[in-house]
N, C-alpha and C positions, 0 to 999 in steps of 0.2 A: 520115484521123484529127487530129483537131485536139491540142493540146498537154495537154487536161484526156481525153483518149483518148477524145473522142465524135466520130460520126463526119461526116464534113464532109452538111450538106444538098446536093439536087441543086439545078443552076441554076432547075430549075421553081422548087423552094420556095426558095430565096431570093428569085426574082424575088416569089413569093404570099408574102411575109414581106415585103419590100419594100414591094408594094398595099398592106397592113395599117398600113405606119407611116405612108404618105403621106396618109390619109384612114383612120385609126383609127375615126369614127363612122360612116365606112359600114360597114363590116364586121359581117356578122350570123352568130351564132355559128350551127354547125351539128351536126348529129345525125348518129352515124357507128353504122352498125349491120351486123352480119353479113351480113344481107340483100342489102348492097349491094355486097357484094364475090365473091357466091358465085360461082361460075362456072355459065354456062350450058351446057355439054355434059353427053352424056349418062351422061361417065364422073364428070362433080363431081356432079352426082346422083344415080347411085348410090351414091358416096360418102356424101352426104348423109341419103340413106336407111340406109344401112347402118348410121354412126352413130347415128341417132337410134332405132333397133332396137337394136345391139348396147352403147350406151352408158346403157340403162335398166336401173333398179333390177329391172326384172321380172325380165328376163331373166337380172343376177345369180342374183335368187333361185333360178329356173328351173334353171338349170346347178348351181349350188350342189346342189339336192334331188333332181338328176337324177343326178348324184355319190354322193349318200350311200344312195339308192334302188341305185345297181348297183351298190356296196359290196358290200351285206346281201345283197341280191334274186339278183348273180350267182351267190352259192355254193350260197345256198340252192337257187332254181331251178334251177342248176348248169348257166348258158346260158354262164356263165366262171366258173370254178375259179380261176383266179389273173389277180384282175380289174383287177391294174395295167398290164399292159400292153397288150392293147386298147383297156382307159380313156383310158390316156395318148395311145394313136395316135390316137382317134375326137379326144378334147379337140384336140391339136394339131397336125392335120391343116387346121384353119379359120384358125389363128393368125396367118401368115404373111401372108393377105386382109385379115385383120381391121386387123391390125397397120397395113398399106398404108392404109385405109382412114384409122382414126386419126388416120395422119400426115398425112395430105388434109386431114382437120376441125383439124388441129394448124396445118398454114400457112393454113385460110381465119382462122382466130383469131387469128394472127400480123399477117395481112395487116389485118385491123381492129384491131385495137390499135394498128397504125401509122397508119393514117388516123385513129383517136380522135386520138392523141399530139400527130400535125401541126396536128387542128382546133383542140384544145386550146392548142396551144402557138401559135398563130392568135389566138386569140381573149384568150391572155397577153401577148399583142404590142400587142393593141388598147386592152387594160383598160391596162397602163402609158404607151401614149403616150396616150391621154385625161389619165390622173392628172399625168401630167408636162403636159401642156395645162394642167390647173384651178393646176395649183402655180405653172407662168412665171402664170398670169391673178393669181391669189392675191399672186404675187410685189409685180406690174405694181401689185397695185391698192394693198399696201402703201405704195410710196413714193408714188402719188399722194396718200395720205393722209400720207403725212407731208410733202408739200410744201402740203398745205395745210393742215396745223398748222403748219406754218413763216412761210405767209403771212398766217394768221389774228391778226385784233390781239390783242394777251393781255389786253385789257379786257372780252371778251362771252367 
């Protein structure tokens, strides 16, 4: 950690930052999206599918309606006279695997966010260096104009 509490960039990232500083005009901003950081393994693809299914609003509506129907129909039809124990057991069984899958998704989001932050940081470095160069050029132009004004005959 630095004195400001920020983590030190890795040597690889420091080298990338220096390359941008050395040639800011050559820097090309890059788009970082989660598709660039997805795992290609079976478990990564499975977690992605589970997250797409479980993370949809339709699943929420379906589960909520299922709970309401269970609470009323279980007692009326007679398949569950005391609905809470069986209902809670059935609802809790898939939670652990879903939570793990959601953590995999959160890890992907974090990797993507970190990559975006690094890409944005490098673009900001390039913009800063370019603006610094422009200010230096303008300052030098002011010096040349001052010299010309001093050497210009006063009558013209």
